[in-house]
C-alpha positions as CSV (number, residue, x, y, z in Angstrom):
1,M,0.8,17.6,-68.3
2,I,-1.5,20.1,-70.0
3,P,-1.5,20.0,-73.8
4,N,0.1,23.1,-75.5
5,N,-3.1,24.6,-76.9
6,E,-5.0,24.2,-73.7
7,K,-2.2,25.9,-71.8
8,K,-2.0,28.7,-74.5
9,N,-5.8,29.2,-74.3
10,H,-5.6,29.4,-70.5
11,Y,-3.0,32.2,-70.7
12,I,-5.0,34.1,-73.4
13,K,-8.1,34.0,-71.2
14,L,-6.1,35.0,-68.1
15,F,-4.6,38.0,-70.0
16,R,-7.9,39.0,-71.5
17,D,-9.7,38.7,-68.1
18,H,-7.2,41.3,-66.9
19,K,-7.9,43.6,-69.9
20,F,-4.8,42.9,-71.9
21,N,-5.1,42.7,-75.7
22,C,-4.1,39.4,-77.1
23,F,-3.5,39.2,-80.9
24,P,-2.5,36.5,-83.3
25,I,1.0,36.0,-84.8
26,P,0.8,33.7,-87.9
27,P,2.9,30.5,-88.1
28,N,6.5,30.9,-89.0
29,Q,6.6,34.5,-87.9
30,K,8.8,34.8,-84.8
31,V,8.4,38.4,-83.9
32,A,5.3,40.5,-83.5
33,D,7.1,43.8,-83.6
34,F,6.6,44.5,-87.3
35,R,3.0,43.2,-87.3
36,Y,1.2,45.6,-85.0
37,K,1.1,49.2,-83.8
38,A,-0.1,49.1,-80.2
39,S,-2.7,51.8,-80.5
40,M,-4.1,50.3,-83.7
41,T,-4.2,46.6,-82.8
42,V,-7.8,45.3,-82.9
43,P,-8.7,44.0,-79.5
44,N,-9.6,40.3,-78.9
45,Q,-8.9,38.9,-82.3
46,T,-9.5,35.2,-82.8
47,I,-6.3,33.3,-82.3
48,K,-6.1,30.0,-84.1
49,D,-4.6,26.8,-82.6
50,E,-1.7,26.9,-85.0
51,E,-0.9,30.6,-84.3
52,N,1.2,32.1,-81.6
53,Y,0.0,35.2,-79.8
54,G,1.3,38.6,-78.6
55,V,0.1,40.5,-75.5
56,L,-0.3,44.2,-75.1
57,P,-1.4,46.2,-72.0
58,T,-4.3,48.6,-72.6
59,G,-4.5,52.2,-71.5
60,G,-6.5,53.0,-68.4
61,S,-6.9,49.3,-67.4
62,G,-4.4,49.2,-64.6
63,N,-2.2,46.6,-66.3
64,C,1.3,46.8,-67.7
65,I,4.2,44.7,-69.0
66,V,7.7,45.2,-67.5
67,D,10.6,43.7,-69.4
68,L,13.6,43.0,-67.0
69,D,16.5,42.7,-69.4
70,N,19.0,41.3,-66.9
71,K,17.4,38.1,-65.5
72,E,20.0,37.4,-62.9
73,H,20.2,41.0,-61.7
74,Y,16.4,41.1,-61.1
75,R,15.8,37.5,-60.1
76,K,15.4,38.3,-56.3
77,F,13.0,41.2,-57.2
78,A,11.0,38.9,-59.5
79,Q,10.7,36.2,-56.8
80,H,9.5,38.9,-54.3
81,M,6.9,40.0,-56.8
82,I,5.7,36.4,-57.3
83,K,5.2,36.1,-53.6
84,D,3.1,39.3,-53.7
85,G,0.8,37.7,-56.3
86,Y,2.2,39.2,-59.5
87,M,2.7,37.1,-62.7
88,M,6.3,36.8,-63.8
89,I,7.3,35.0,-67.0
90,E,10.9,34.1,-67.8
91,S,11.6,34.0,-71.5
92,P,14.5,32.0,-73.0
93,H,16.1,35.2,-74.3
């Protein structure tokens, strides 16, 4: 099993390699929504081991984030996209 920080750093590098902006979320803060404004978030900030992180797509980079609100309704679509090589993440919410 991969330790949590190693796994976290793997995903941060993966996102940054594909021109996403990863930014820190301090401990004990569950949501990033009130902490950033997408167009003003400084790119590639240092993310400490004890911090969580948020991810933003960047304009003109050919990347995006799509939030599928109804997991069961879109499950077949998500599985198809995974087969086509797209990254799909299922959150607990």
